[in-house]
N, C-alpha and C positions, 0 to 999 in steps of 0.2 A: 504493500500500500504506500503510495507517495506521501512524503512528509508534507504537513499542512503549512509549515513555515519554511521559507527559503532563507538560506544564510545571505546576509547583506554583503554586497561586493566589497572587497578591500580597496580603500582608496589608494591611488597610485601616484608616484611622482616621476616626471620625465625630465631629464637634464636639459639645460639650455646650453649656453656658451661655457658654463662651468660644469665639469664632470663631477660625478658623485665622489665624495671624499670618504675613503676607508684607510688610507695610510695615516701614520701618526702626523706626518708633516702637513698633509692636506686638512686633517681634522683640526689641527692647531690654527692653520691659516684661516679656515672657515669660522672658527670660534671667535677670532679677533674681528670679524665683521659684525660688531655689535649692533649697528644700526640697520641691519638687514634681518628679515625673518630667516630662521633656520629650520629646515625640515629633517626630522629624524627618519631615516630609511633603512631598509635591508632588502637583500636580494630575494629571500624567501624565508619561511619559518625555519628557525634553527641557525640562521646566519647571524654574524655579528652586526649590529646596527652601525651605520655611518651617518654622514651628514649631507644634505642637499642644499645648495645655494642657488637662489633664483629658481630657474626652470618652471615647469608647469605642473599643477595639481589637477588630477582627473578623478572622477568617482570610480572609474573601473578601466580596465584595459591593460595595455603594456606598461612597462616601467618597473620601478622599484615599489615595494610595499611602503606606504606612508604610516608610520607609527605615531607621529605627533608633529606639531609645529610650535616653535618658539617665536613669540612676537619680538619685534626689535627691542633692544635694551639701551636706554638712554641714561647717561650719568645723572641727568636731571631727576630721574625716577628712582634712584637709589634709596632716598630717605622718605620721610613722612611728608606727603604733599601739603599738609597744613603749614609746615615750616616755610616752604616757598611762598605759599599764598599770603600768610600773615605778615611775613617780613618783606614781602615785595622783591624776592630774589628768584634767580633761575636755578641755582644749584643749592643743594642742602649741605653747605660747606662754610666754615668760619675760620678766619685766620685769628688766632688768639692774641691776647694782650700782653706781649712781651714787655717786661717792666723797664722803667727808665727811658721810656721813649724809644726802645728798640723796635717796637711796632709803631713805626712812624706815621705821621700824617700822610706822607706820600704812599705808604703801604696800605693804609686804610682807604685812601682815595682810589687806589688802583683796584682794590677788591670791590668797592662800590660800583665803580664804572664797569667792571666785569660781571655785574649782577650777582655778587656774592656778598658776604658780610665780613667786616673786619673790625677789631676793637683797637683803639689807641692805647698804648702802654703807659698809663698815667702813674702807676705804682712807683714809688720812690722820688717822684718829682714834686717840687714846691708848687703851691697854688698858682703863682704867676705863670710858670711854665705850662701848666695844664690849661690855664685860661687861654694862653696864646694859641695852643694847639687846637683846643676846642673851637675857638672862633675862626681859626684858619680853616678848619673842616667845614664849618657852617658856611663860610664864605665861598669856599672852593665847590661845595656840593649844594648849591641852593635848591631847596625843595626835594632834595634826595633824603630818604629816611633810612637806607640800609647801611648804616654805619653806627659805631658805638664807641664808648669810652669805658675803661676799667675803673671800678670802685673797689680798692683793696681794703681789708680790714686792718686798722691800725690801732690796736689796743693801747699802745704807748702814746698815741697822739689823737684822742677822740675829736679834738678840735679840728684836726686836719680832715678827718672823715666828713664832719659836718660841712666843712668849707667846700669839699669837693661836690657834695650833694647840692649845696646851694647853687654852685656854678652850673651843675647839670640840669637843674630845674630852670634856672634863669635863661640858659641858652636853648632850652627845649631839646635835649639830646634824646633821640627816640629809643636808643638801646643801651643798656648798661649791664656790664658783666661784673658781678659781685664775686670776688675771690678771697680765699684764705680766711673766711668767716668761721669761727668756732661756735659763736653765739650770735644771736640776732642783736643788732644795735638800733637805737631810734633812727639813726642816719639811714641805714639800709632799708628799714621798714618805710620811712618817709619817701625814699626814692621809689619804691614800688606803689605806694598807696596815693601819693599826691597826684591829682588829676584824674582819679577814677570818676567815671560819670555813667549815668544810665543812657542807653541809646533808645531810638524810637520804638524798637521792638521789645523793650523791657530787658534787654541784655545789659552787660557792663563793658564799657570801652576803657582802655588803658591809655593814659598820656604817654607812657613809655613801657618798654618791655624789659624786665629784669631777667637776665640770665644768671643762674646761681651755679657756680662751679663747686662741686662737692666730690668727696671721696669716702664719706662715711654715712651709713644710713641715718644715724642720729642727727647729723647735720642736715642731710637731705630732707628729713621729715619736717624740720623747721621751716624750710622754704616751700615744701609742698603743702603746708598747712595754711589756713588763713592767718593774717597778722595777729599776733598776741594782743589780747585785750589791754594788758597792763602797759604795753608800749604805745598802743593807740591813745590811751589816756594821757600819757606823757606828751605826745605830740599834740594832743587837743589842748592841753594846759599851756603849751608853748605857742599855741595858735599857728602851728605849722601845717596842719590839715583841717579840713572842715568836718562838721558833723555828718554830711552826706558821704564824704570819703571814707570816714570811719565806719559808717554803716555798710557801705558797699564792700569794704574790705573783708567783711565777714563771710562773704559768698564767693570769693575767688582764692586760689593759692596765692602766696606771696610771689611766686615765680612760676610762670607757665613754660618756661624753658629751663631745664636742669641739665647741666653739662657733667657727666660723670668723668672725673679725672682719675685715670690710672697711673701707672708708673711713667713719670714725666720729668721734664726739666723744671727747675725751681721748686716751689712748694709741692710736695708730694708725699703720700703715704706708702708709695712703692707697691700698690696693689695691682694684680693682673686685672686687665679689663674684662676678661671672660668670667671673673669671679664677681666683681663689683657691679658691672652693668646689669646683669639679670636681677640682682638683689634689689637695686634701686628702681629698675623698671617695675618689678612686682609691688614694691612699696608705693610707687606712684599710683598704680592701678587700685591698690587697697584704699589709699586716702581719697582718691577721686570718687570712689563709690561711697565711702563714709561721709563725705562732705556734699556729695551731689553736685559736683561742679558742672556748669553748663557747657564747657569746652574742654577738649583734651589737653593733657599735659605732654609736652614733648621732651623726651629724654635723649640727650645727645651723648656722644663719646669723645674722649680726649685722652691723650697719653699713649705713647708707643705707636703712633700712626706715622711711620716713616716710609712705608711702601704700599703699593696697591693692595697686596694681599692682606695687610693689617687693616686698611680701609674697608675692604670688601668684607672682612670678617666682622668689623664693627657694625656695618649695615645688615649683615646676615643675622646678627645677635639682636637686631631690633632697634638700633640707633636711629633716631629721627634725623639726626645731622651729625657731622663729624667736625671737630675743631682741632687744628694742628697748631703747634708752637715752635718746638725745637728747630724743625727743618726750615721754618721760615726766617730764621736768623741768618741763613745763607743767601736770602733773597737780595737782589740789587737794591731794593727799597729799604731793607732792614738797617736800623741805626746802629750798626756794629762796625768796627773798623775792619779794613782789609786784613790786617794781621790776625785779628780774632777769627775772621771768616776762614782764613787759611788753616788755623788750627782746627776749627770745627770740620773742615772738609777732609782732614786727615784722620779723624776719630773713628773708632770702631765701637762695637756695641758694649765692650767692657771698659771703655775709657771714660768712665764717669765715677763720681764718688759723692757721698753725702757730706755736707759742711753746715756750720751754724748759719742761720738766716739773719741778715742785718736788721730787718724790721721787727722780728720777734726773738732777738738774741736772748733776752733774760728768761723767756719761756722755754728755752731749750728746743725751740722749733728748728728744723734742718731743711735745707734745700739740696737738690741734686745738681751738681755742676760738672764741667769738663775736668778731667784729671790729666789727660795727656798734654804735655807741653806747659803745664802750670803747677805751681806749688801752693796755689790758693788753698786748696782743701786742707792740706796738712798744716798750713800756717794759721788759718782760721781755727782749726781744731785746737792749736796751742793756746790761742787766746781764750777760747771757751773753757779749756781745762783750767787755766789760771783764774778765770772768773769764778769757777766753782770752788777752787781751793783756797783763795785768799780773800779777805774782807775788803781790801782796798789796794790801790796801786802802791802805796807806801809800804805795805807789808809783803809784797812780792820779793822773795829772796833775790840776791844779787845775780847769781848765775841765770835764773829765769828771766829776771829783768833785762840782763845784758843781751840775752838771746832774742828777746822780743824787740827790744829797742833797735838792735843791730840789723836783724834779718827781716823783721815784719814791719815795724813802724818806720824804721829808718830816721828816728828822732828820739829824743828823750821823752819820758812820760809827761814832763812839765811843758815842753814845747807841743807835744801832741794835744794836750789839754787846752792850751791857748787857742790853737786852730779849731778844736772841736767846740769850744765855748763860743767862739765867734760865729761859727755856723748856726749853733742853736739859738743864739740871741736873735739871729735874722729869721730863722724858721719858727721857733717857738720858745720865747724867752723863759717860759715857765719851766721848761726842761733844764735849762742852764742854771736857773736859780735853785731848782731842787738839787741839782748835782753839787752846787757849792756847799750844801748842808748834808749831803748824803754821799759819803766817799765810795760806797759801792756802786751807786748809780753813776758816779763820775767815771769809775772804772769801766762800766758797761758802755757809756757813751764814747769814751776813748777807743775801746775795742771795736765798737760798732762803726766808728769812723773809717777804720781800715776796711771793714766789710762793704761799707757803702762806696768808698773810693775805688775799690778793686773792680766794681762793675763799671765805673766811670772811666777807669784806665783802659778797659777792653773796648769801650765805646769809642773813645777818642784815639786809641792806638798809641798810647804812651809807651814809646820804645824802651825806656829805662825800667818799666815795670811790667813787662811781658810775663815775667815769672809769677806775677801776682794777679793776672787776669781772672776775674770771676765771670764765667760764662755758663749761664743756666743751660742744662743739656741733659737729656734723657737717653737711654739705650737706643731710641729710634734713630739717632743720628747715624749709628753704624749701618743700620738697615738702608737708610736713605743713600749713604755714600756708596754702598755696594750696588744698590739698584741703578744709580745714575752713572756709574763708572763707564767710560767709553761712549756715553751718550751725549747729545747736545746740552743736556743739563749738567754735564761736567764742566762746562765752560762757564766761568763766573758771570759774564755779561749776559748770558742766555737765561740765567737763573732768576727770573722774576717771580714775585709771589703768585702772580696769575698763572704762569706756566707751571709752576710747582703744583698748584691747585688743580689745573685742568689735567695734567698728567696723572696725578693721583686718582682723580675721579674717573678718567678714561680707563686707566688700568684697572680700577676697581670694577667697572662695568664688564671689562673683558674677563676678569677672574670669576665674576659672578656668572657670566654666560658659560664658561668652561664648566663651573660646577653644575649648572642646570643640564648641560649635555651629559655629564657623568651620571646624574640621577636617572637618565633615560637608558642607562646601560651602554652608552658610547664610550669606547676605550680612549678616553681623552688623555693625551700624553702630558707629562709634567711640563713641557715647555709651553703649553697653552696657558699656564698659570703664571708665566713670566712675561709681562708686557713691558717692553723697553720704552723709555721716555723718548719723545720726539717734540719738535716745535709745533704747537697747536695754535689755532685761531678760533 
């Protein structure tokens, strides 16, 4: 008796000008065509699948069996579409806020013009320098909103933090990246809450978007939750926010963009991205449900992103966007001297070390810096050891004193204090006055002066102090240097921040496409996961 149901014909693929790809080299070449649909094909049942590029698809007939089709893969589509829509950018990519102005206004402007997002590195700078940079960006990019400025936590200088927020609100900066916060402060809450307003549809509009850089769940929770009521009361008492803003703040998270920072240059907890990103994404989902937020929270990834494989892995783990830092210090626009860039370009993955942080020296906070070619890490460690062991400069034993004065400070403690006091009288006279009556604080300020100047020497390219350059750097620099070796990006003048970004994104799209093919059973060779940099437009 004949069957009542006939088997459906197997769709077929007929090659055009490109033959079917079954060899390792041909599969890799096809995988790199990320903007073209790819067809997964085979000769017949039991045969190894291959790849078809272009050609013709038919419902039946001659040709190869068609097992499936992959649509085009665009770098623009790698992250959360709401990120590009909300921030008015084309790509889910951020150039991070390298401190002391290393992320220059030129770098930020280049990113904005390329339809990406960049943050000016305001940390470590005085208010006049920050204001000049912010106003330059506002004048250079009139009407453009896809750029921002860093707000770093300064527990030793709360007045400075307040002053930066005053400036950001006054100039109407649209995006602010909050970094190194361990606790919420009135300044960072005000930055997020000031300007909240109801829209015509009953939703809540933000005057600016706060990006919170976090590496610990307990810190992430503070930014993923509504603003604390006690801090809102403080801001209301100061008349720094309105009653309406305080009310609306109870219905939205402090930050709708949270950047998970893994093992990175500068301030870091050295955590692997594959560990910390899923934890904070899950926390974000939990808090969004608990508080009933009307809009999704975007969780981005930073730290260790030095080549396309790392960027693709971050997006595969669910990152809404990626943020790069260390590698951008090699960019033409970065505010780092050629001598320091040359040192970075020679570094490998293990050429990094942890050292005391200038801004949080007394708290024992450490930053990750370049080790190769510089003695900064070891010398900064000597200063912190002395700070822990002795109550004042005067009580440091002569052998230790002589070593620090000769090798590190290159001056007597007395002369170093004169210069340090002069600096703090201009920056914050209260710190200088406190040090006059607190010997331990005076010691901390003198030692911090070396830590601060070491970054400036690297920025300025001070030749007599190259052994003391402080260059913030994570292991990703080694991956980047290996990836660009022998390519156009190995040439310093080709290494713009936009070329770095476009190549990382293009490469991540190619890696993602290769992985997609592998999930269909295609024997994708290892070479398909290695996308070499080239000059892109």
